[in-house]
Z-matrix of the N, CA and C atoms (Angstrom, degrees):
N
C 1 1.466
C 2 1.511 1 107.98
N 3 1.287 2 117.18 1 135.83
C 4 1.472 3 122.72 2 -177.65
C 5 1.515 4 112.75 3 -73.32
N 6 1.289 5 118.03 4 -17.08
C 7 1.467 6 120.13 5 -175.06
C 8 1.537 7 112.36 6 -103.55
N 9 1.311 8 117.85 7 8.56
C 10 1.460 9 120.82 8 176.30
C 11 1.526 10 109.53 9 -75.27
N 12 1.326 11 114.41 10 166.99
C 13 1.466 12 120.92 11 178.39
C 14 1.524 13 108.84 12 -70.09
N 15 1.322 14 117.11 13 124.61
C 16 1.465 15 121.38 14 -177.66
C 17 1.516 16 113.39 15 -86.31
N 18 1.314 17 117.40 16 -8.89
C 19 1.458 18 120.34 17 -178.52
C 20 1.521 19 110.59 18 -81.81
N 21 1.324 20 114.96 19 139.66
C 22 1.449 21 120.49 20 176.33
C 23 1.519 22 108.33 21 -96.63
N 24 1.323 23 116.08 22 152.01
C 25 1.460 24 119.36 23 176.24
C 26 1.517 25 108.66 24 -70.66
N 27 1.320 26 114.96 25 138.36
C 28 1.466 27 121.32 26 -177.37
C 29 1.508 28 108.16 27 -132.08
N 30 1.300 29 116.70 28 131.39
C 31 1.460 30 121.20 29 -176.60
C 32 1.545 31 110.61 30 -69.04
N 33 1.300 32 116.87 31 133.23
C 34 1.451 33 122.53 32 -178.30
C 35 1.516 34 111.19 33 -65.62
N 36 1.302 35 118.86 34 -25.75
C 37 1.458 36 122.19 35 -179.33
C 38 1.530 37 111.74 36 -61.47
N 39 1.325 38 116.81 37 -29.00
C 40 1.469 39 119.05 38 176.57
C 41 1.541 40 110.03 39 -64.33
N 42 1.307 41 116.99 40 -38.69
C 43 1.470 42 119.85 41 178.08
C 44 1.530 43 110.44 42 -65.98
N 45 1.330 44 116.39 43 -41.34
C 46 1.460 45 120.07 44 -179.52
C 47 1.533 46 110.56 45 -64.08
N 48 1.305 47 117.33 46 -42.75
C 49 1.456 48 119.95 47 178.67
C 50 1.527 49 110.76 48 -64.86
N 51 1.321 50 117.22 49 -38.42
C 52 1.464 51 119.21 50 179.45
C 53 1.526 52 111.40 51 -68.01
N 54 1.318 53 117.99 52 -40.28
C 55 1.467 54 121.13 53 177.26
C 56 1.531 55 110.05 54 -63.36
N 57 1.311 56 117.96 55 -44.14
C 58 1.467 57 120.76 56 178.24
C 59 1.539 58 110.47 57 -63.89
N 60 1.310 59 117.20 58 -37.97
C 61 1.477 60 120.28 59 176.78
C 62 1.520 61 110.65 60 -62.35
N 63 1.314 62 117.81 61 -44.29
C 64 1.452 63 121.74 62 -179.41
C 65 1.539 64 110.08 63 -62.91
N 66 1.321 65 116.74 64 -42.43
C 67 1.469 66 120.54 65 -179.71
C 68 1.538 67 110.57 66 -61.22
N 69 1.342 68 116.71 67 -48.61
C 70 1.447 69 119.06 68 -177.66
C 71 1.532 70 112.43 69 -75.97
N 72 1.328 71 117.88 70 -23.53
C 73 1.451 72 120.16 71 172.82
C 74 1.519 73 109.84 72 -69.04
N 75 1.315 74 117.68 73 -39.64
C 76 1.467 75 120.11 74 175.52
C 77 1.517 76 111.81 75 -66.44
N 78 1.322 77 116.50 76 -31.78
C 79 1.470 78 119.60 77 175.77
C 80 1.534 79 109.08 78 -60.23
N 81 1.287 80 117.50 79 -44.78
C 82 1.462 81 120.83 80 179.33
C 83 1.535 82 110.35 81 -66.80
N 84 1.322 83 116.99 82 -35.39
C 85 1.469 84 120.17 83 178.30
C 86 1.531 85 110.60 84 -64.97
N 87 1.317 86 118.11 85 -30.73
C 88 1.470 87 120.75 86 176.34
C 89 1.540 88 110.93 87 -83.71
N 90 1.318 89 117.11 88 -29.98
C 91 1.456 90 120.41 89 -174.16
C 92 1.522 91 112.38 90 -75.21
N 93 1.307 92 119.52 91 -37.08
C 94 1.472 93 121.35 92 -179.42
C 95 1.529 94 113.40 93 -63.34
N 96 1.331 95 119.92 94 -49.84
C 97 1.475 96 117.70 95 178.59
C 98 1.524 97 112.18 96 -64.61
N 99 1.326 98 116.73 97 -32.79
C 100 1.467 99 119.84 98 178.09
C 101 1.526 100 109.52 99 -64.98
N 102 1.328 101 117.51 100 -41.54
C 103 1.464 102 121.29 101 179.95
C 104 1.513 103 110.72 102 -66.63
N 105 1.317 104 118.42 103 -35.45
C 106 1.463 105 121.34 104 179.72
C 107 1.531 106 110.02 105 -69.60
N 108 1.322 107 117.22 106 -39.85
C 109 1.472 108 121.29 107 -177.07
C 110 1.531 109 111.27 108 -100.05
N 111 1.334 110 117.43 109 27.23
C 112 1.462 111 120.06 110 -175.13
C 113 1.529 112 113.03 111 -59.15
N 114 1.308 113 117.87 112 -39.92
C 115 1.468 114 120.18 113 -178.18
C 116 1.523 115 111.72 114 -70.13
N 117 1.314 116 118.14 115 -26.86
C 118 1.458 117 122.41 116 -175.33
C 119 1.537 118 113.93 117 -88.07
N 120 1.336 119 117.79 118 -21.95
C 121 1.462 120 118.94 119 -172.48
C 122 1.530 121 112.34 120 -80.83
N 123 1.292 122 117.65 121 -21.80
C 124 1.449 123 121.14 122 177.68
C 125 1.508 124 113.90 123 75.81
N 126 1.314 125 114.93 124 -166.29
C 127 1.472 126 121.45 125 -175.67
C 128 1.529 127 111.29 126 -71.15
N 129 1.324 128 117.12 127 -37.33
C 130 1.457 129 119.85 128 179.31
C 131 1.517 130 111.34 129 -64.72
N 132 1.318 131 117.22 130 -41.43
C 133 1.468 132 120.53 131 177.10
C 134 1.517 133 112.50 132 -66.28
N 135 1.328 134 116.01 133 -35.30
C 136 1.462 135 119.75 134 177.35
C 137 1.514 136 110.57 135 -64.05
N 138 1.319 137 117.12 136 -50.31
C 139 1.460 138 119.58 137 -176.55
C 140 1.533 139 112.52 138 -71.08
N 141 1.308 140 117.40 139 -30.50
C 142 1.473 141 118.15 140 174.80
C 143 1.508 142 111.27 141 -66.39
N 144 1.336 143 118.11 142 -37.40
C 145 1.472 144 119.66 143 176.19
C 146 1.510 145 110.80 144 -71.01
N 147 1.320 146 119.07 145 -34.69
C 148 1.457 147 120.09 146 177.20
C 149 1.530 148 111.03 147 -65.12
N 150 1.336 149 117.14 148 -39.40
C 151 1.464 150 120.27 149 176.27
C 152 1.532 151 110.18 150 -64.19
N 153 1.333 152 116.82 151 -42.00
C 154 1.461 153 121.74 152 178.12
C 155 1.526 154 110.66 153 -60.19
N 156 1.334 155 117.25 154 -46.31
C 157 1.451 156 120.75 155 -179.85
C 158 1.532 157 111.21 156 -68.21
N 159 1.344 158 117.54 157 -34.97
C 160 1.468 159 119.84 158 177.39
C 161 1.526 160 111.07 159 -65.38
N 162 1.328 161 117.31 160 -41.74
C 163 1.466 162 119.83 161 178.60
C 164 1.517 163 110.15 162 -62.54
N 165 1.316 164 117.53 163 -42.69
C 166 1.458 165 120.92 164 178.88
C 167 1.530 166 111.94 165 -66.25
N 168 1.332 167 116.76 166 -37.28
C 169 1.467 168 120.22 167 177.08
C 170 1.505 169 111.46 168 -66.36
N 171 1.322 170 117.13 169 -41.37
C 172 1.456 171 121.27 170 177.23
C 173 1.529 172 110.71 171 -63.22
N 174 1.324 173 116.12 172 -42.39
C 175 1.460 174 120.34 173 177.27
C 176 1.520 175 112.51 174 -63.30
N 177 1.313 176 116.78 175 -40.22
C 178 1.463 177 120.60 176 177.88
C 179 1.509 178 110.89 177 -66.01
N 180 1.324 179 117.55 178 -42.50
C 181 1.469 180 120.71 179 177.90
C 182 1.527 181 110.88 180 -63.51
N 183 1.321 182 117.60 181 -38.15
C 184 1.462 183 121.50 182 177.82
C 185 1.524 184 110.80 183 -63.99
N 186 1.334 185 116.91 184 -45.56
C 187 1.470 186 120.59 185 178.24
C 188 1.523 187 110.85 186 -61.75
N 189 1.323 188 117.26 187 -39.78
C 190 1.438 189 122.23 188 -179.78
C 191 1.529 190 109.72 189 -65.75
N 192 1.339 191 116.50 190 -44.95
C 193 1.477 192 121.23 191 -178.54
C 194 1.516 193 111.42 192 -65.38
N 195 1.326 194 116.55 193 -37.39
C 196 1.481 195 120.25 194 179.53
C 197 1.527 196 112.48 195 -73.34
N 198 1.335 197 117.11 196 -11.59
C 199 1.454 198 120.94 197 179.11
C 200 1.499 199 114.35 198 84.34
N 201 1.309 200 116.83 199 18.83
C 202 1.470 201 120.14 200 -178.51
C 203 1.522 202 111.86 201 -69.70
N 204 1.321 203 116.69 202 -19.27
C 205 1.460 204 119.97 203 -179.28
C 206 1.525 205 112.42 204 -95.39
N 207 1.320 206 117.97 205 -1.86
C 208 1.451 207 121.93 206 176.80
C 209 1.515 208 110.57 207 -75.89
N 210 1.308 209 117.04 208 139.16
C 211 1.467 210 120.52 209 -178.04
C 212 1.526 211 108.46 210 -127.66
N 213 1.326 212 115.70 211 74.67
C 214 1.457 213 120.13 212 -179.57
C 215 1.508 214 111.38 213 -126.00
């Protein structure tokens, strides 16, 4: 029928996985330039990246604990 709904059902977990992929992909995009310029950024640059990585690690642990990565 031409007037039926054309949208297919799509599992929300695919969106969650894609958002998590984008977040951790951006982490790598920030980590590579920092690693290249490690000698030039000094102590402040080092600790700012450590805080950034700690926040991402805490977020990853939270997602894991909430079961967002479970696919059952």
